[in-house]
C-alpha positions as CSV (number, residue, x, y, z in Angstrom):
1,M,0.0,0.0,0.0
2,L,2.9,2.3,0.8
3,L,4.4,1.8,-2.6
4,M,1.2,2.4,-4.4
5,N,0.6,5.6,-2.5
6,L,4.1,6.8,-3.2
7,W,3.8,6.1,-6.9
8,I,0.4,7.8,-7.3
9,F,1.6,10.8,-5.3
10,T,4.9,10.9,-7.2
11,L,3.2,10.9,-10.6
12,S,0.8,13.7,-9.5
13,I,3.7,15.7,-8.1
14,I,5.6,15.3,-11.4
15,L,2.6,16.6,-13.3
16,L,2.2,19.5,-10.8
17,W,5.8,20.5,-11.0
18,W,5.8,20.3,-14.8
19,L,2.9,22.7,-14.8
20,F,4.8,25.0,-12.5
21,I,7.8,24.9,-14.8
22,V,5.6,25.8,-17.7
23,A,4.1,28.7,-15.7
24,K,7.6,29.9,-14.7
25,I,8.6,29.9,-18.4
26,H,5.6,31.9,-19.3
27,A,6.3,34.3,-16.4
28,F,9.7,35.0,-17.8
29,K,8.2,35.4,-21.2
30,F,5.5,37.9,-20.1
31,K,7.3,39.6,-17.3
32,N,6.8,43.0,-18.9
33,F,3.0,42.8,-18.5
34,S,2.9,42.7,-14.7
35,D,5.1,43.6,-11.8
36,H,3.7,40.8,-9.6
37,I,4.5,37.8,-11.7
38,K,7.9,37.2,-10.1
39,K,6.5,37.5,-6.6
40,V,3.6,35.1,-7.3
41,T,5.9,32.5,-8.9
42,S,8.3,32.7,-5.9
43,V,5.5,32.2,-3.5
44,L,4.1,29.3,-5.5
45,L,7.6,27.7,-5.6
46,F,7.9,28.0,-1.8
47,F,4.3,26.6,-1.4
48,L,5.0,23.7,-3.7
49,I,8.2,22.7,-2.0
50,I,6.6,22.8,1.5
51,L,3.6,20.8,0.3
52,T,5.7,18.2,-1.5
53,I,7.9,17.5,1.5
54,L,5.0,17.6,3.9
55,W,2.9,15.1,1.9
56,Y,5.8,12.7,1.4
57,W,6.3,12.8,5.1
58,I,2.6,12.2,5.8
59,I,2.5,9.3,3.3
60,I,5.6,7.6,4.7
61,F,4.8,8.0,8.4
62,S,1.0,7.4,8.2
63,S,1.5,4.0,6.4
64,S,4.0,2.8,9.1
65,T,1.1,2.6,11.6
66,S,-0.9,-0.5,10.8
67,T,-4.3,-1.5,12.1
68,S,-5.1,-5.1,13.0
69,I,-8.5,-6.7,12.3
70,Q,-9.8,-9.0,15.0
71,N,-11.4,-12.2,13.8
72,Y,-14.6,-13.1,15.6
73,S,-16.4,-16.5,15.6
74,W,-20.1,-17.1,15.7
75,S,-19.9,-18.1,19.3
76,D,-18.6,-14.6,20.1
77,V,-21.5,-13.0,18.3
78,N,-24.1,-15.0,20.2
79,Q,-22.8,-13.8,23.6
80,I,-24.2,-10.3,23.7
81,N,-24.6,-8.8,27.1
82,Y,-27.3,-6.2,27.4
């Protein structure tokens, strides 16, 4: 389960970072249209770095805790105390 979560997250992060790189290229191309493009892309870069590290940390450490399922028999079900 951990490997599946890591692969899905990694593929989505690759797509997200690719879109960020395209946006950064367009920001350099159209930097004369607005004074705020450099600030916005810098904030977006910081935000993406923090989210990427945070979600990798959450995926790795949340999957290390496992839950156990108890098996019950029919005799356990019949012994209900009200």
